[in-house]
C-alpha positions in Angstrom: 14.9 46.3 140.7 13.7 43.6 138.3 13.1 44.8 134.6 10.4 43.0 132.6 10.8 41.9 129.0 9.1 44.9 127.3 7.3 43.9 124.0 5.9 47.5 123.6 5.7 48.7 119.9 6.8 52.2 120.9 8.0 53.9 122.9 10.0 50.7 123.2 12.5 49.0 125.3 16.0 50.4 125.5 19.3 48.6 126.5 19.8 48.6 130.2 23.4 49.7 129.7 22.2 52.8 127.8 19.7 53.7 130.4 22.4 53.2 133.2 24.9 55.4 131.3 22.2 58.1 130.9 21.3 57.8 134.6 25.0 58.2 135.5 25.3 61.3 133.3 22.0 62.8 134.2 23.3 65.2 136.9 26.5 66.2 135.1 27.6 65.4 131.7 31.4 64.8 131.3 32.5 67.1 134.1 30.9 70.1 132.4 29.1 71.3 135.5 25.7 70.6 134.2 23.4 68.0 132.8 23.3 67.6 128.9 19.7 68.7 129.3 20.7 72.0 130.7 23.4 72.8 128.0 22.4 75.1 125.3 21.8 73.3 121.8 24.2 75.9 120.4 26.9 75.3 123.0 30.1 73.4 122.3 29.0 70.6 124.6 25.7 69.7 122.8 27.1 70.5 119.3 29.7 67.7 120.1 27.0 65.2 121.1 25.1 66.0 118.0 28.1 65.6 115.6 28.9 62.3 117.2 25.5 61.0 116.9 25.5 61.7 113.3 28.9 60.3 112.6 28.0 57.2 114.4 24.7 56.7 112.7 26.5 57.2 109.3 28.9 54.5 110.2 26.1 52.1 111.6 24.1 52.5 108.3 26.8 53.0 105.8 25.1 56.3 104.8 26.9 57.8 101.8 28.2 61.4 101.8 25.8 62.5 99.2 23.0 62.1 101.7 22.1 64.6 104.4 21.1 63.4 107.9 18.6 65.4 109.9 17.5 65.0 113.4 14.0 66.5 113.8 11.1 66.7 116.2 7.4 65.9 115.4 7.7 62.2 114.7 7.3 60.3 111.5 3.7 61.5 110.9 5.0 65.0 110.7 7.5 63.9 108.1 4.7 62.4 106.1 3.3 65.9 105.7 6.6 67.6 105.0 7.7 65.1 102.4 5.2 66.3 99.8 5.6 70.0 100.7 9.4 69.6 100.1 9.5 67.2 97.1 6.3 67.7 95.0 4.6 70.7 93.4 1.2 71.6 94.6 -1.3 69.1 93.3 1.4 67.0 91.6 0.8 63.2 91.5 2.6 61.0 94.0 2.4 57.3 94.2 1.7 55.4 97.5 1.8 51.7 98.1 -0.6 50.8 100.9 0.4 47.8 103.0 -1.2 48.7 106.5 -2.3 51.3 109.0 0.8 53.5 108.7 0.7 53.5 104.9 -2.8 54.8 105.2 -1.7 57.4 107.6 1.0 58.6 105.3 -1.6 59.2 102.5 -3.8 61.1 105.0 -1.0 63.5 105.7 -0.1 63.9 102.0 -3.5 64.5 100.6 -3.9 68.2 101.4 -0.9 69.1 99.3 -0.7 66.5 96.3 -2.7 64.2 94.1 -2.3 60.8 95.7 -2.4 57.8 93.4 -2.6 54.5 95.4 -0.5 52.4 93.2 -1.3 49.2 95.1 -3.0 48.2 98.2 -3.2 45.1 100.3 -6.4 46.3 102.2 -8.8 44.0 100.3 -6.8 41.0 101.7 -6.7 42.5 105.4 -3.1 43.7 104.9 -1.8 40.0 105.2 0.6 40.3 102.2 2.4 43.0 100.1 0.9 43.4 96.6 3.3 41.9 93.9 5.4 44.7 92.2 4.0 43.7 88.7 0.5 44.7 89.9 1.5 48.2 91.0 -0.2 50.9 88.8 2.6 53.6 89.0 2.0 57.1 87.6 3.8 58.3 84.5 5.1 61.5 86.2 5.1 60.9 89.9 7.2 63.1 92.1 8.1 60.1 94.2 6.9 56.6 95.3 6.2 56.1 99.0 6.3 52.8 100.8 6.3 51.7 104.5 9.2 49.4 104.9 7.7 47.6 107.9 4.0 47.9 109.2 4.3 48.1 113.0 0.6 47.1 113.5 -0.1 44.6 110.7 3.3 42.9 110.8 4.1 43.1 107.2 7.6 43.8 105.9 9.4 44.3 102.5 12.0 41.8 102.1 13.7 43.5 99.1 13.7 47.0 97.6 11.0 47.5 95.0 12.2 48.7 91.6 10.5 51.9 90.8 12.9 53.1 87.9 14.2 56.6 88.2 11.5 57.9 90.4 12.7 58.7 93.9 11.7 56.1 96.4 10.7 57.4 99.8 10.4 54.9 102.7 9.1 55.0 106.3 11.5 52.9 108.2 10.3 53.8 111.7 10.0 50.2 113.0 12.8 48.6 111.0 15.6 51.0 110.7 19.1 49.6 111.1 17.6 46.1 111.5 19.7 44.7 108.8 22.3 46.0 106.0 20.4 48.3 103.7 21.7 49.9 100.5 20.8 53.5 101.4 21.6 54.5 97.8 18.5 52.8 96.5 16.3 55.2 98.4 15.8 58.9 97.9 14.5 59.4 101.4 14.5 57.2 104.5 12.7 58.6 107.6 12.1 57.0 111.0 10.7 57.9 114.5 13.5 56.9 116.8 11.4 55.3 119.5 11.4 51.8 118.3 14.9 50.9 117.2 17.2 54.0 117.6 16.3 55.5 121.0 13.4 57.3 122.8 10.4 59.0 121.6 10.8 62.7 120.5 13.3 62.7 117.8 13.1 61.6 114.2 15.8 60.7 111.8 15.5 61.9 108.1 18.0 60.6 105.6 17.7 62.4 102.3 19.6 62.5 99.1 21.1 65.9 98.7 20.2 66.5 95.1 16.5 66.0 96.1 16.8 69.1 98.2 17.3 71.1 95.1 13.5 70.7 94.3 11.4 73.8 94.8 8.5 72.1 96.4 5.7 74.1 97.6 5.2 77.4 99.5 5.9 76.7 103.0 7.2 78.3 106.3 11.0 78.1 106.9 10.3 75.7 109.8 8.9 73.3 107.3 11.7 73.3 104.8 14.2 70.5 105.0 16.9 72.8 103.3 16.6 75.2 106.2 17.0 72.4 108.8 20.1 71.2 107.0 21.5 74.7 106.8 20.9 75.0 110.5 22.3 71.6 111.3 19.0 70.4 112.6 19.0 73.3 115.0 16.8 75.7 113.2 14.7 75.7 116.4 15.5 74.2 119.8 15.7 70.5 119.1 14.8 67.7 121.7 18.4 67.6 123.0 17.9 64.7 125.7 16.3 62.6 123.1 19.1 63.2 120.5 21.7 62.5 123.1 19.9 59.2 124.1 19.8 58.2 120.4 23.5 58.8 120.2 24.2 56.5 123.2 21.9 53.8 121.6 23.7 54.0 118.2 27.0 53.7 120.1 25.7 50.5 121.9 24.6 49.0 118.5 28.1 49.6 117.0 29.7 47.9 120.0 27.4 44.9 119.8 28.4 44.3 116.2 26.4 46.7 114.0 23.5 46.0 111.7 24.9 42.6 110.6 24.8 41.4 114.1 21.3 42.8 114.7 20.0 41.2 111.6 21.1 37.9 113.0 19.6 38.4 116.3 16.3 39.7 114.9 16.0 36.7 112.6 16.7 34.4 115.6 14.0 36.2 117.7 11.3 36.1 115.0 12.0 32.4 114.3 11.4 31.6 117.9 8.1 33.4 118.0 6.8 32.3 114.6 7.7 28.8 115.4 5.7 28.9 118.6 2.8 30.2 116.7 3.0 27.9 113.7 3.7 24.8 115.9 0.7 25.4 118.2 -1.8 23.4 116.1 -3.9 26.5 115.6 -4.1 27.6 119.4 -2.1 30.7 118.2 -2.2 32.1 114.6 -0.4 34.7 112.6 -2.3 35.6 109.4 0.6 37.3 107.4 2.1 35.5 104.4 5.2 33.9 105.6 7.3 35.5 102.9 6.6 39.0 104.2 6.3 38.4 107.9 7.9 41.2 109.9 10.9 40.5 112.1 10.2 43.4 114.2 6.5 43.1 115.1 4.9 39.8 115.5 0.9 40.0 115.7 -0.9 36.9 116.7 -4.4 35.8 117.8 -5.4 33.2 120.3 -7.9 30.7 119.0 -10.6 32.1 121.6 -10.8 35.8 122.3 -12.1 35.0 125.8 -8.4 33.8 126.6 -6.9 37.3 125.7 -7.3 38.8 129.2 -5.9 35.9 131.1 -3.1 35.6 128.6 -2.1 39.3 129.1 -2.5 39.1 132.8 -0.5 35.9 133.3 2.2 37.1 130.8 2.6 40.4 132.8 2.9 38.4 136.0 5.6 36.4 134.4 7.5 39.5 133.5 6.3 39.9 129.9 4.7 43.3 129.3 3.0 45.2 126.6 1.7 42.3 124.5 -1.7 43.7 123.8 -2.4 44.2 120.0 -3.1 47.6 118.5 -6.8 48.6 118.7 -6.9 48.7 114.9 -6.2 44.9 114.6 -6.8 43.5 118.0 -5.2 40.2 119.3 -1.6 40.3 120.6 1.6 41.8 119.3 5.2 41.2 120.4 7.6 43.9 119.2 11.1 42.6 119.1 13.2 45.5 118.4 17.0 45.7 118.8 17.1 46.2 122.6 14.9 43.0 123.1 17.4 40.2 123.8 17.0 36.7 122.3 16.3 35.6 125.9 13.2 37.8 125.9 11.8 36.2 122.7 12.6 32.6 124.2 10.7 33.5 127.5 7.7 34.6 125.5 7.8 31.3 123.4 8.0 29.3 126.6 5.2 31.1 128.1 3.0 30.6 125.1 3.6 26.9 125.2 3.0 26.8 128.9 -0.2 28.9 128.7 -1.5 26.5 125.9 -0.9 23.5 128.1 -2.7 25.1 131.1 -5.7 26.5 129.2 -5.8 24.3 126.2 
C-alpha cells in the first residue's frame, strides 16, 4: 500500500499511526470482547473512552475548568443554528464579522432566530483581507460577536484575538483548532467540526464558558439545548461513538508529538514552503490573500492560465498529491495542510509546483 499526500480540506488526512491503531482495535477493543463501535454509549467501556478524550483535549488546548466541553453530532453548521437559539433572545441583535464563505453560512443559519448585524465584511474586496478592527460597526447591545477564525475556502486567518469588550466572542475554529496555543479564556464559545484537525467527520467539539449556559435563550427542543447536552455528558442521544473514539486517538497523537506548540511550528513551516513556492514563481502561481492574514491551514492558489488546471491536477495525482482542486465557490487550487499533513508533504507539493512550471512554463 502506498498512501498519497492528501490535501483535502475535509474530511482530511489522518495520521497513519492513528489509522493503524484504529484498524488493530476495530475487531476487539482492549480485550472487551467487542469493537468499540458495538459497545453501548452508556457502557463503562465507551464512557471511559469519552472521559479520556475530554481530559486529553483539555490538556492539549489548556481549557480552563470554567469551560464545558461538548462532543456533538451535526457538524459546525448545526452549531451555527444552535448558538443563537441558546445564547440570544428571539429577535435580539447579534454581530457577525464576514471574512469568507463560512462566515456567510453562519449568518444564514442564525437569521431565522435573531437580528443579524453585519459588523464588518471583506466581501467587497473578494475576501482577500480581514476588515481592520477599527472599522467594525458593533451593536450597542449585541448578545454576542461571531467570527470565523480561519476561512477554509478563502484562506484568510485571524492572527490575533479581536477586542470586543465585554460582549461574548464566539468563534468557528473548524479548520484551525489546536493549530497554535490559544488563550481559550478570551472566547465565550469555540466550536469546530473535527474532520480537519481533530479527527474524522461526524463529531463536533463545542467549548463553552459555563456562565453563558445560564442564559435562557429561546424556546427550543431539549435536543437543541446545550445545557441538556452538558447534563447528559454529550450523550443526550446516541452519539457518533466511533468518531468520538477516533478523535480521542488523534488528540493523544498530538500530545505525544509535542502538543499545540509543536504543531504551530510545523504548520508555519509547511505554510512557508507553499507560499514561498507561490510568491517565487514570477506570477506563474498566485495567492491573492493579504500576506498578514494568510491562512496556515488552507492555501488557495491559481495558475496563471486556467487551461493548465486540469493537467496540474492530473499530474499532481499521478505524483501522489491528491485533493488539490479548489472549492467551487472560488476555483483554482487549494492545499489544506492540517496537523496530519507532514512537512514532507508540503515540500513534495512545492517541488512539484516548481517542476510543473518548468515543464509547462
